[in-house]
C-alpha positions in Angstrom: 62.3 -0.3 -30.6 66.0 0.0 -31.0 68.1 -3.0 -31.9 71.7 -3.4 -33.2 72.4 -4.9 -36.5 74.0 -7.9 -34.8 70.8 -8.5 -32.7 68.7 -8.3 -35.8 70.9 -10.7 -37.8 71.0 -13.1 -34.9 67.2 -13.1 -34.8 67.0 -13.7 -38.5 69.5 -16.6 -38.3 67.5 -18.3 -35.6 64.3 -18.1 -37.7 62.6 -15.5 -35.5 59.8 -13.7 -37.2 60.3 -10.1 -36.2 59.2 -7.1 -38.2 61.6 -4.2 -38.8 59.6 -1.9 -41.1 62.2 0.8 -41.6 65.2 -1.5 -42.2 66.4 -2.3 -45.7 69.7 -4.2 -45.7 71.4 -4.2 -49.1 74.4 -6.4 -49.9 75.2 -4.6 -53.2 75.0 -0.9 -53.9 72.6 0.4 -56.5 74.2 0.9 -59.9 72.1 4.0 -60.7 69.9 6.4 -58.9 67.5 8.6 -61.0 65.3 11.5 -59.9 62.1 13.0 -61.3 58.8 14.6 -60.6 55.2 14.4 -61.9 52.5 17.0 -61.8 48.8 16.1 -61.8 47.3 18.7 -64.1 43.7 17.9 -63.3 42.7 16.6 -59.9 40.8 13.3 -60.1 42.5 12.3 -63.4 45.4 9.9 -62.6 48.6 10.3 -64.6 51.5 7.9 -65.0 54.4 8.6 -62.7 56.6 8.8 -65.8 55.4 9.6 -69.3 56.4 8.0 -72.6 54.9 4.6 -72.2 58.2 2.6 -72.5 59.1 0.2 -69.8 61.5 1.7 -67.3 63.2 -1.1 -65.3 63.9 -0.4 -61.6 64.1 -2.1 -58.3 62.9 0.5 -55.8 61.1 3.8 -55.9 60.9 6.5 -53.1 58.0 8.9 -53.7 57.1 12.0 -51.7 54.5 14.8 -52.1 56.1 18.1 -53.1 56.7 20.4 -50.1 54.8 23.1 -52.0 51.6 21.1 -52.2 48.6 22.2 -50.3 47.1 18.7 -50.0 48.0 15.0 -50.4 48.6 12.9 -53.5 47.8 9.3 -54.0 50.1 6.7 -55.5 48.9 3.4 -57.0 48.0 1.7 -60.3 46.0 3.4 -63.1 42.8 3.3 -60.9 44.4 5.4 -58.1 42.1 8.1 -56.6 43.0 10.8 -54.1 39.5 12.3 -53.5 38.2 11.9 -50.0 35.6 9.2 -49.7 36.9 7.3 -52.8 40.6 6.9 -52.0 42.5 4.1 -53.8 46.2 3.7 -53.4 48.6 5.1 -50.8 48.2 8.7 -49.7 51.4 10.8 -49.4 51.3 14.1 -47.6 53.6 17.2 -48.1 56.5 17.2 -45.7 56.1 13.6 -44.6 58.6 10.8 -45.2 58.7 9.2 -48.7 56.8 6.1 -49.4 58.8 3.2 -50.8 57.6 0.8 -53.5 59.5 -2.2 -54.8 58.5 -2.6 -58.4 60.3 -3.9 -61.5 58.9 -1.3 -63.9 58.4 2.4 -63.1 55.5 2.7 -65.5 53.3 0.5 -63.2 52.9 3.5 -60.8 50.3 6.3 -61.3 49.6 9.4 -59.3 46.4 11.4 -58.5 45.9 14.6 -56.5 43.2 16.2 -54.5 44.1 19.6 -55.9 45.0 20.3 -59.6 48.6 21.2 -60.2 50.0 19.4 -57.2 53.0 17.1 -57.7 55.1 14.3 -56.4 58.9 13.9 -56.4 60.7 10.6 -56.7 63.9 8.7 -56.8 64.2 5.3 -58.4 67.0 2.8 -58.0 68.5 0.2 -60.3 70.8 -2.6 -59.1 
């Protein structure tokens, strides 16, 4: 479905409940954008998206599976699982569009992989 920004704003103004899953309208630009990656050394053993343990404030995170991966990775909390039949979290496949999470702390996100040594790449944004 294709709509103009004016049509969308008009529908929001009238209280229409319409979903636009790929639209993110920002009034203010992000102050900072940071990039990183995380490798899952042992498949089936979730690792934090970022190491260090200290809180990392953020507003939005975009995560993709590395293009060089052979299989998918899973993103979620510390109980995330990528193995077929016991998946917990959101699966992200190499070459697909990034998954977006709105979180206030980057350390809330963990990653697991089906294959040892696979990795994910991410950008996180701070207002």
